[in-house]
Structures are given as C-alpha cells and as structure tokens.
C-alpha positions as CSV (number, residue, x, y, z in Angstrom):
1,I,259.6,86.0,29.9
2,M,258.4,84.1,32.9
3,N,262.0,83.3,33.8
4,I,262.7,87.0,33.9
5,A,259.8,87.4,36.3
6,T,261.0,84.6,38.6
7,D,264.8,84.7,38.4
8,E,266.5,87.4,40.5
9,H,269.6,87.7,38.2
10,L,267.5,87.8,35.0
11,G,265.2,90.3,36.7
12,K,268.1,92.6,37.4
13,I,269.3,92.4,33.8
14,Y,265.8,93.0,32.4
15,T,265.3,96.0,34.8
16,E,268.5,97.6,33.5
17,L,267.7,96.9,29.8
18,K,264.2,98.3,30.1
19,N,265.2,101.2,32.4
20,F,262.7,100.3,35.1
21,E,263.0,102.2,38.3
22,S,263.2,99.0,40.4
23,E,263.7,95.3,40.0
24,E,260.3,94.7,41.5
25,L,258.7,96.8,38.7
26,G,260.7,95.1,36.0
27,R,259.8,91.6,37.3
28,R,256.1,92.6,37.7
29,H,256.1,93.8,34.0
30,A,257.7,90.5,32.9
31,F,255.1,88.5,34.8
32,Y,252.2,90.4,33.2
33,Q,253.9,90.2,29.8
34,S,254.4,86.4,30.1
35,F,250.7,85.9,31.1
36,F,249.3,88.2,28.3
37,R,251.5,86.6,25.6
38,L,250.3,83.2,26.7
39,Y,246.7,84.3,26.7
40,E,247.0,86.1,23.4
41,L,248.1,82.8,21.8
42,Q,245.3,81.0,23.6
43,H,242.8,83.6,22.5
44,I,243.8,83.2,18.8
45,L,243.7,79.4,19.0
46,N,240.3,79.5,20.6
47,K,238.9,81.8,17.9
48,Q,240.2,79.2,15.4
49,G,238.3,76.5,17.2
50,L,241.5,74.7,18.4
51,L,240.9,75.1,22.2
52,E,238.0,74.5,24.5
53,E,235.9,77.4,25.6
54,N,236.4,76.7,29.3
55,M,240.1,77.8,28.9
56,S,238.9,81.1,27.5
57,T,236.5,81.5,30.5
58,S,239.3,80.8,32.9
59,Y,241.7,83.3,31.3
60,A,238.9,86.0,31.2
61,L,238.4,85.7,34.9
62,I,242.2,86.2,35.5
63,I,242.2,89.2,33.2
64,R,239.4,90.7,35.2
65,W,241.3,90.0,38.4
66,F,244.5,91.5,37.1
67,S,242.6,94.6,35.9
68,R,241.7,95.4,39.5
69,T,245.3,95.4,40.7
70,Q,247.0,98.7,41.3
71,W,249.8,98.0,38.8
72,F,247.7,96.8,35.9
73,T,246.6,100.1,34.4
74,E,250.2,101.3,34.0
75,Y,251.2,98.0,32.5
76,W,248.3,97.8,30.0
77,S,248.5,101.4,29.0
78,N,252.2,100.9,28.0
79,A,252.0,97.3,26.7
80,Q,248.7,97.0,24.8
81,K,250.1,98.3,21.5
82,E,252.3,95.2,21.4
83,F,249.4,92.8,21.1
84,N,247.1,91.7,18.3
85,P,244.2,94.3,17.8
86,D,241.5,91.7,18.3
87,F,243.1,90.5,21.5
88,R,243.4,94.1,22.7
89,N,239.7,94.7,22.2
90,Y,238.9,91.4,24.0
91,V,241.1,92.5,27.0
92,E,239.4,96.0,27.0
93,D,236.0,94.2,27.1
94,Q,237.1,92.2,30.1
95,I,238.4,95.3,31.9
96,T,234.9,96.9,31.3
97,I,233.2,93.8,32.7
98,A,235.5,93.8,35.7
99,S,234.8,97.5,36.4
100,T,231.1,96.8,36.7
101,Q,231.5,93.7,39.0
102,K,231.8,93.8,42.8
103,K,235.3,93.3,44.1
C-alpha cells in the first residue's frame, strides 16, 4: 500500500481502480491506509503483550496528529469499517483526545 502512496505510476492505477477524483487524493488515501494497517497490527500485538508500550504511545501521538489534518475525517469516515472493531474504538478514543488538546 505504501508503494501506491509513493510511486507515481502505481498511484495513477490505484486512483483509477478506486475512482478517486485525483491522483493526489488516491495517493493520500493509500498513505493513510498503509499507516493504519501497520498500526492496527501493532495495536493487536501490543494488546497481546508482544510489543513495548512506548511504540503504542508513539503511534497514538501520530493518530492524534493525523486526526487534525483536513483530509483525515473523510478518510476515516469511509475506511474505518475495514478495521478491527477494537482498533476502531481505540482510534476514536485518540480522535477524542486530540480534539480536546491544543493544536
């Protein structure tokens, strides 16, 4: 997925397949998807005690930052159903925390 976000040719193909309005939108979606898939795996492994807590803290900060970008709401509203329910709840908690913090 990250290759789609960073490679111009793959980005064009992905944009056409997903019917995005622009390649920029398609590549942005692929970038978010790549990050959240990686973090979903990290979240599950962390809950199983297989990863250190500091990794979870780092990813939580990134989610909070992403949630403040102008494109995140559209991405998350369309993509969240693709993720594990526990992970979705966790991301929603991070969005709530971010909304109460200073920018």
